[in-house]
Structures are given as structure tokens and as C-alpha cells.
C-alpha positions in Angstrom: 78.8 185.0 -50.4 78.2 182.6 -53.3 75.3 180.2 -53.3 77.6 177.2 -52.9 79.4 178.6 -49.8 76.6 177.8 -47.5 76.9 174.1 -48.4 80.6 173.8 -47.7 81.5 170.8 -45.6 84.2 171.4 -43.1 86.7 168.7 -42.2 86.9 167.6 -38.5 90.0 169.0 -37.1 89.4 168.1 -33.4 92.5 167.5 -31.4 91.3 164.2 -29.8 92.8 162.1 -32.5 95.8 160.0 -31.6 98.7 159.5 -34.0 97.6 155.9 -34.7 94.1 157.1 -35.6 95.4 159.7 -38.0 97.6 157.0 -39.6 94.6 154.7 -40.2 94.4 153.3 -36.7 91.4 152.7 -34.4 90.3 152.5 -30.8 89.8 148.9 -29.6 88.2 147.7 -26.4 88.1 144.0 -25.5 86.2 143.3 -22.3 83.9 140.9 -20.4 81.4 141.6 -17.7 84.1 141.7 -15.0 87.4 142.3 -16.8 88.9 144.7 -19.4 91.5 142.9 -21.5 92.5 145.8 -23.7 91.4 149.4 -24.1 93.5 151.6 -26.4 94.7 152.5 -29.8 95.6 149.7 -32.3 96.4 149.4 -36.0 94.6 146.1 -36.4 92.7 143.3 -34.7 92.3 139.7 -35.8 89.8 137.0 -34.7 87.8 134.1 -36.1 84.1 133.8 -37.0 82.1 131.0 -38.8 83.6 132.0 -42.1 87.2 131.9 -40.9 89.9 134.2 -39.7 89.6 137.9 -40.4 91.4 141.2 -39.8 90.0 144.6 -39.0 92.0 147.6 -40.0 91.3 151.4 -39.6 88.5 152.8 -41.8 86.8 149.3 -41.9 83.1 149.4 -42.9 80.5 148.9 -40.1 80.6 145.2 -39.1 79.0 142.9 -36.5 79.9 139.3 -35.9 79.8 136.4 -33.4 83.3 135.1 -32.6 84.4 131.5 -32.4 86.8 130.1 -29.7 90.4 131.0 -30.4 92.6 134.1 -30.0 91.8 137.7 -30.5 95.0 139.5 -31.5 95.3 143.2 -31.1 98.2 144.8 -32.9 99.2 148.2 -31.5 102.0 149.0 -34.0 104.5 149.3 -31.1 105.6 145.7 -31.2 103.6 144.7 -28.1 100.7 142.7 -29.6 98.0 141.5 -27.2 96.8 137.9 -27.7 93.6 137.2 -25.8 92.3 133.6 -25.7 88.5 133.6 -25.9 85.7 131.0 -25.8 83.0 133.2 -27.4 82.2 136.9 -28.0 80.6 139.6 -30.2 82.6 142.1 -32.2 81.1 145.5 -33.3 83.0 147.8 -35.7 81.8 151.3 -36.3 83.7 154.5 -37.3 87.2 153.3 -36.2 85.8 152.0 -32.9 86.0 148.3 -32.3 84.2 146.7 -29.3 84.7 143.1 -28.5 82.4 141.8 -25.7 83.4 138.4 -24.4 81.7 135.6 -22.4 78.2 136.3 -23.7 
């Protein structure tokens, strides 16, 4: 065994990845204290904060923001986009997981 062999980093090959996640997708959950609006795989999500409208795609850097009133649009890549009207919320993005908590 060479000295460098013990420091080899192995790639995660777990089978829990969906096709969307492998293609740059992400898991999105949009919910409030008493209702789940969306919970599934998506290719992007759009919303608005104090600096304007923005999009989140797969492999986005860690991100936390307060959301302004408007629509949160979740694009699944299957043509059945979800448009969710909101009055306020918090979005947290980390490691291809997007959590949007509404009515806070």
C-alpha cells in the first residue's frame, strides 16, 4: 500500500439519489405549521427577497433569506410547476436541500 492510498477520498455512490438530483436537481419542501404545499424533487425554485427575484438551482451554495410576499415557484422538470402564493417566509438552502417555511 502506497502512502497516498490511505488518504483516498471515495465518491458517494449511495442509491438514494433520484434522477433529478443526479442531473443537478434538489429536494424542496415548502410548508407552514399546518400544511405541506410541496415536498419532492425539483430542478429549480424561484422567490423574491428584499434584493429582488432570485432562482435556486441544484448545487447552489448555502443560503438563508427572508422572503417577500409574492409567489414561490417550484419547477419539477416534468412540466407541472407549482406556484405557491405567500405572504412571508424563510428559505434555507444547504447541500441540494431547500426548505421554505411559511407564515412565520
